[in-house]
PAZA-603779 format. One line per field, with one value per residue (C-alpha): residue in three letters; x, y, z. Coordinates in steps of 0.5 Angstrom, whole numbers, plus 500, padded with zeros to 3 digits. Example, Ala and Ser with C-alpha at 12.3 -4.5 7.8 and 13.67 -1.06 7.14 Angstrom:
residu	[Ala / Ser]
c1	[525 / 527]
c2	[491 / 498]
c3	[516 / 514]
This chain:
residu	[Unk / Unk / Unk / Unk / Unk / Unk / Unk / Unk / Unk / Unk / Unk / Unk / Unk / Unk / Unk / Unk / Unk / Unk / Unk / Unk / Unk / Unk / Unk / Unk / Unk / Unk / Unk / Unk / Unk / Unk / Unk / Unk / Unk / Unk / Unk / Unk / Unk / Unk / Unk / Unk / Unk / Unk / Unk / Unk / Unk / Unk / Unk / Unk / Unk / Unk / Unk / Unk / Unk / Unk / Unk / Unk / Unk / Unk / Unk / Unk / Unk / Unk / Unk / Unk / Unk / Unk / Unk / Unk / Unk / Unk / Unk / Unk / Unk / Unk / Unk / Unk / Unk / Unk / Unk / Unk / Unk / Unk / Unk / Unk / Unk / Unk / Unk / Unk / Unk / Unk / Unk / Unk / Unk / Unk / Unk / Unk / Unk / Unk / Unk / Unk / Unk / Unk / Unk / Unk / Unk / Unk / Unk / Unk / Unk / Unk / Unk / Unk / Unk / Unk / Unk / Unk / Unk / Unk / Unk / Unk / Unk / Unk / Unk / Unk / Unk / Unk / Unk / Unk / Unk / Unk / Unk / Unk / Unk / Unk]
c1	[945 / 949 / 943 / 938 / 941 / 942 / 935 / 933 / 938 / 934 / 927 / 929 / 932 / 926 / 920 / 922 / 922 / 914 / 912 / 914 / 910 / 904 / 902 / 902 / 899 / 905 / 903 / 898 / 895 / 888 / 882 / 876 / 870 / 864 / 857 / 851 / 848 / 847 / 842 / 838 / 839 / 831 / 827 / 826 / 829 / 828 / 831 / 824 / 817 / 814 / 817 / 815 / 808 / 807 / 810 / 806 / 802 / 803 / 801 / 807 / 813 / 817 / 823 / 829 / 832 / 837 / 845 / 849 / 853 / 849 / 847 / 841 / 835 / 832 / 825 / 824 / 818 / 816 / 821 / 822 / 818 / 812 / 806 / 803 / 797 / 796 / 792 / 786 / 786 / 790 / 794 / 800 / 806 / 812 / 817 / 825 / 830 / 832 / 824 / 821 / 812 / 808 / 802 / 796 / 792 / 797 / 801 / 807 / 813 / 814 / 821 / 824 / 826 / 828 / 836 / 837 / 833 / 836 / 833 / 836 / 838 / 843 / 843 / 844 / 845 / 838 / 835 / 838 / 835 / 828 / 829 / 830 / 824 / 819]
c2	[744 / 742 / 746 / 742 / 735 / 736 / 739 / 732 / 727 / 732 / 730 / 723 / 722 / 725 / 720 / 715 / 719 / 721 / 714 / 711 / 716 / 713 / 708 / 701 / 695 / 689 / 683 / 679 / 683 / 681 / 688 / 687 / 691 / 692 / 693 / 696 / 689 / 682 / 683 / 677 / 674 / 671 / 676 / 683 / 688 / 696 / 702 / 705 / 702 / 706 / 704 / 696 / 698 / 701 / 694 / 690 / 693 / 694 / 687 / 684 / 689 / 689 / 692 / 688 / 686 / 691 / 690 / 693 / 699 / 699 / 706 / 703 / 699 / 695 / 693 / 687 / 684 / 678 / 672 / 670 / 665 / 664 / 667 / 672 / 677 / 684 / 688 / 689 / 681 / 679 / 673 / 675 / 670 / 674 / 673 / 672 / 677 / 677 / 677 / 681 / 681 / 685 / 689 / 685 / 692 / 697 / 693 / 696 / 691 / 691 / 691 / 696 / 700 / 695 / 694 / 686 / 686 / 685 / 691 / 689 / 694 / 700 / 700 / 706 / 710 / 707 / 709 / 716 / 717 / 714 / 720 / 725 / 723 / 723]
c3	[141 / 147 / 151 / 147 / 149 / 156 / 157 / 152 / 157 / 164 / 161 / 160 / 166 / 170 / 166 / 171 / 177 / 175 / 174 / 180 / 184 / 182 / 188 / 185 / 188 / 189 / 184 / 188 / 193 / 194 / 193 / 197 / 194 / 199 / 197 / 201 / 201 / 198 / 192 / 191 / 184 / 185 / 186 / 184 / 188 / 188 / 191 / 193 / 195 / 190 / 184 / 187 / 188 / 182 / 179 / 183 / 188 / 196 / 198 / 194 / 196 / 202 / 206 / 204 / 212 / 215 / 215 / 218 / 215 / 209 / 206 / 202 / 204 / 198 / 197 / 195 / 190 / 188 / 187 / 179 / 176 / 179 / 180 / 184 / 185 / 184 / 189 / 184 / 185 / 177 / 177 / 174 / 172 / 175 / 169 / 169 / 169 / 161 / 161 / 166 / 167 / 163 / 167 / 165 / 165 / 162 / 158 / 161 / 162 / 170 / 174 / 169 / 175 / 178 / 180 / 178 / 171 / 165 / 161 / 154 / 149 / 151 / 158 / 162 / 156 / 154 / 160 / 160 / 154 / 155 / 161 / 157 / 153 / 159]
């Protein structure tokens, strides 16, 4: 019985030592997060040129300005809530972040591969299931 009490006392004494061994930030410490680039909120932004060209055609896609130290160089599509002309000459309303445009020929929602467009529904889980089905 004494042995059991001794083990319990030692275990209780060790708990604060283990709890203090993890690094803890002091209260009020400022945390800065570095992002690759500032992603504009007023236009479609893609990770690959192919994704942008599939939606908008080549003349509506441009490389984002290079930023020192950035790992990703994004491709900019057209601005939201404006009209643009596709490569085949169709005038298309570009939609908004929450209501993307629809391609005039295919009926496919445009901007589904853009990094800054609200897709609604289940987010990344829905995209994962969508990609499993294709």
